[in-house]
N, C-alpha and C positions, 0 to 999 in steps of 0.2 A: 686366732691372734694371741690369745692368752698364753699358749705354749711357747710362742716365739719370745714374748716379753719375759716369761719365766726363765728361758734359756739366756736371754740377754742379762738378766739379773745374776744368774750363776756366773757368767763371765766377769761381771763387775765385782762380785764377791771374791772371785779368785784374785783379781788385781788388788782389791782391798787387803786380802790376806798377805800377799807379797809385801805390800806397803807396811802393814802392821808388824810383820816378822822382821823387816828391815829396821823399823823404828825400835823394836824390842832388842834386837841383837847388835845393832850398830850405833844408832843415834842415842839411845838411852834416855832416862828420865830428865837429866839436867838439860840436855839440848831440846827435849820435847817442849819444855816450858820457857826456853830462852827467847826473849824478844828479838825479832829480826828487823833491823832498822829499815831495810829496803821494802818491808811490808808493813810500814807504819807502826812498827813496834809489836806487831802481832806475832804469836808463836805458832809452831806446828799444832800444838794442842788447841789453840784458839780456832784454827781453821777446821780441825776435826770436829770440834763441838759445834761450830757454825754449820757445817755440812750435815751433821746428824739432826740438828734442830730444824733444818730445812725439810727433811723427811717428815718429822713430827708435825710441823706446822701445816704443811700442805696435805699430807696424806692422812695422818691421824686426826688432827683437829679440824681441818676444813672438810676433807672428803668423807671421812668416817665419823665425823662429829663426836669424837671422844672428848672428854672434858679437857680444857686447856690446862697444861701443867701436870697432867696425869702420868706423864712419862718422864723419867729421869734424863735430863738433857745435858748433864754436866759430868765431867770426869777430869781428875787431875793427873792420874797415873795411867799408864798403858793398860793395866788390868781393868781399871774403871772405864776407860774409853772402849775397850773391847766389849764390856758389858753393855755400854750404851749402844754400840753397833749391833749387838745381839737383839736389842729392842728394835732397832731399825729393821733388821731382817724379819722379825715377827710382824712389825707394822706393814712392811711390804707384802708379806704373805697374806695378811688380812685384807689389805687393799686389793690385791690381785684376785683373791677369791670373791670378794664382795662385788667387784665390778667385772667379773669374768665375761659376762655376756653383753656388757654395755660400755665397752671401752671408748666408743665413738659418740656416746650420748651426752650432750651438754647438761650441766646442772649449775645452779647458782649456789655459791658458797660465800661465806664471810671470812675475809682474811684478817690477820692480826690487828691491823689498823682500823678495822671496821668497814673497809671498802668491800662491796660485793664484787665478785668475779664470776663470769660465765666461763666455764672450762669443761673440758672432757677429761676422763680418767687417763686417756692416752697422752694428752698434753701434760698432765701432772706427772705421769711416769717419766716422760721425756725430760721434763724440767728437773726433777730431783736427781735423776741419774746423770744427766750431763753436768749438773751443778756439782755433783760429787767428783766427777772426772776433772772438771775445771780446777777444783781446789786440790785434788790429788797432784795435778801437775805443779801447782804452786808449792805444795809441800815438798815435792821432790827437789824443786829449785831451792827452797829454803834449806833443805838438808845439805845441798851442795855449798850454799853460802856459809853454812856452819862447819864446812870442812869434811863432809862425808860423801862417799861415792855410792849413790843409790843403784839398786838393780833396775832392770827393765820392768816397769810396772804396767806395761800395756796389756790389753786383753789377749793379744796374740801369744802371750806367754802360756796360755792355757791350751793352745793348739797342740794336737798330737804331731810329732815330727818324726821323720825317718831320714837316715843318712842317705846321701846321694849314692846312686848305683855306680 
């Protein structure tokens, strides 16, 4: 199972790279931080930070029991946000290695608000990755609202293609 999850994460990282390259080459720093009224005044940057924080809070702090706040969860520029997501990738790697043989074994963890949760590593993996895709879709729509035409950021963009015969 672990090899399948690693491959899924590679596809997610490809989509993330397409998104970040688009933000870097087309959207730029000004629109990265521009509040979007349709999203309660949140910016693209806000959603990227929120999504990264989700990885840290569920995987690093809850599952791997790393000290809270031990990872840099904030970035104002695209370069800083890329560095945050480099930490996300390291965290995911540690998480997958740590739970490689126990993805379906429940454990009890304490979430940010002090509540205990009973969860499996597979459930956590599914939560954080679908959470990122959810916000990626919102970011693409925010970019459209800001006047930019985004590329296709679906995982299918990583598929090998051949011209029709």
